[in-house]
C-alpha positions as a printed NumPy array, in Angstrom:
array([[  85.788,  -94.879,   -5.324],
       [  88.755,  -95.316,   -3.076],
       [  88.34 ,  -95.921,    0.64 ],
       [  87.956,  -92.109,    1.413],
       [  86.615,  -90.504,   -1.77 ],
       [  83.387,  -91.301,   -3.605],
       [  82.881,  -90.253,   -7.178],
       [  79.413,  -89.464,   -8.37 ],
       [  78.451,  -89.261,  -12.072],
       [  74.975,  -87.937,  -13.12 ],
       [  72.978,  -88.651,  -16.203],
       [  73.644,  -85.16 ,  -17.626],
       [  77.457,  -85.543,  -17.479],
       [  78.183,  -83.864,  -14.178],
       [  80.662,  -85.451,  -11.816],
       [  81.203,  -84.855,   -8.11 ],
       [  83.845,  -86.06 ,   -5.591],
       [  82.881,  -86.415,   -1.941],
       [  85.34 ,  -87.071,    0.766],
       [  84.417,  -89.461,    3.538],
       [  85.682,  -88.944,    7.065],
       [  86.068,  -92.797,    7.317],
       [  86.973,  -95.739,    5.067],
       [  83.942,  -96.978,    3.14 ],
       [  83.639, -100.633,    2.457],
       [  80.393, -100.785,    0.551],
       [  77.939,  -98.393,   -1.112],
       [  74.24 ,  -99.109,   -2.089],
       [  72.14 ,  -96.838,   -4.326],
       [  68.68 ,  -95.948,   -2.836],
       [  65.94 ,  -93.721,   -4.211],
       [  67.072,  -90.681,   -2.2  ],
       [  70.862,  -91.136,   -2.411],
       [  73.242,  -93.722,   -1.233],
       [  73.913,  -95.775,    1.84 ],
       [  77.47 ,  -96.21 ,    2.914],
       [  78.984,  -98.926,    5.121],
       [  81.891,  -97.811,    7.222],
       [  84.804, -100.196,    7.19 ],
       [  84.668, -101.77 ,   10.636],
       [  87.884, -102.072,   12.68 ],
       [  87.845, -104.543,   15.454],
       [  89.342, -102.898,   18.564],
       [  91.605, -105.053,   20.609],
       [  90.8  , -103.329,   23.944],
       [  87.602, -104.852,   25.521],
       [  86.567, -101.483,   26.918],
       [  86.605,  -99.806,   23.464],
       [  84.83 , -102.773,   21.841],
       [  81.806, -102.224,   24.207],
       [  81.154,  -98.879,   22.602],
       [  78.651,  -99.088,   19.768],
       [  79.659,  -96.917,   16.855],
       [  77.289,  -96.489,   13.784],
       [  78.351,  -98.48 ,   10.728],
       [  75.771,  -97.431,    8.144],
       [  75.494,  -93.834,    6.823],
       [  73.363,  -92.007,    4.337],
       [  74.212,  -89.43 ,    1.763],
       [  71.406,  -87.647,   -0.262],
       [  73.695,  -85.327,   -2.419],
       [  77.473,  -85.102,   -2.821],
       [  77.448,  -81.716,   -1.236],
       [  75.511,  -82.784,    1.87 ],
       [  76.919,  -84.111,    5.036],
       [  77.262,  -87.878,    5.592],
       [  74.738,  -88.784,    8.375],
       [  74.422,  -91.912,   10.45 ],
       [  71.453,  -94.203,    9.862],
       [  69.213,  -94.514,   12.937],
       [  66.963,  -97.534,   13.732],
       [  64.129,  -97.868,   16.218],
       [  64.154, -100.939,   18.386],
       [  61.909, -101.485,   21.261],
       [  60.72 ,  -97.834,   21.157],
       [  64.377,  -96.44 ,   21.282],
       [  66.279,  -94.742,   18.637],
       [  69.841,  -95.886,   18.112],
       [  72.587,  -95.815,   15.597],
       [  72.667,  -98.736,   13.233],
       [  75.714, -100.706,   14.51 ],
       [  75.401, -104.049,   12.721],
       [  75.365, -105.337,    9.153],
       [  71.743, -106.591,    9.663],
       [  70.488, -103.633,    7.47 ],
       [  72.276, -105.345,    4.589],
       [  69.531, -108.005,    4.481],
       [  67.122, -105.45 ,    3.027],
       [  69.217, -104.747,   -0.041]])
């Protein structure tokens, strides 16, 4: 893996390369694929830093789209924007 490409190798010898639209800092294998952590840049403009962007994404198969992980807090669905999810792995 480099910061924008992820290599997948299967037990039967197949290999896949998936491009990521953002730099990836960490990857965790899960039963249904992988979780990806986007490399977080700290914006210098206070207005930009108030915007909450998703940081954790999922990928089920190398040919699928990378999708943001959603969490439910207080009855509301929201993008996962912190590293707190990492406590589960």
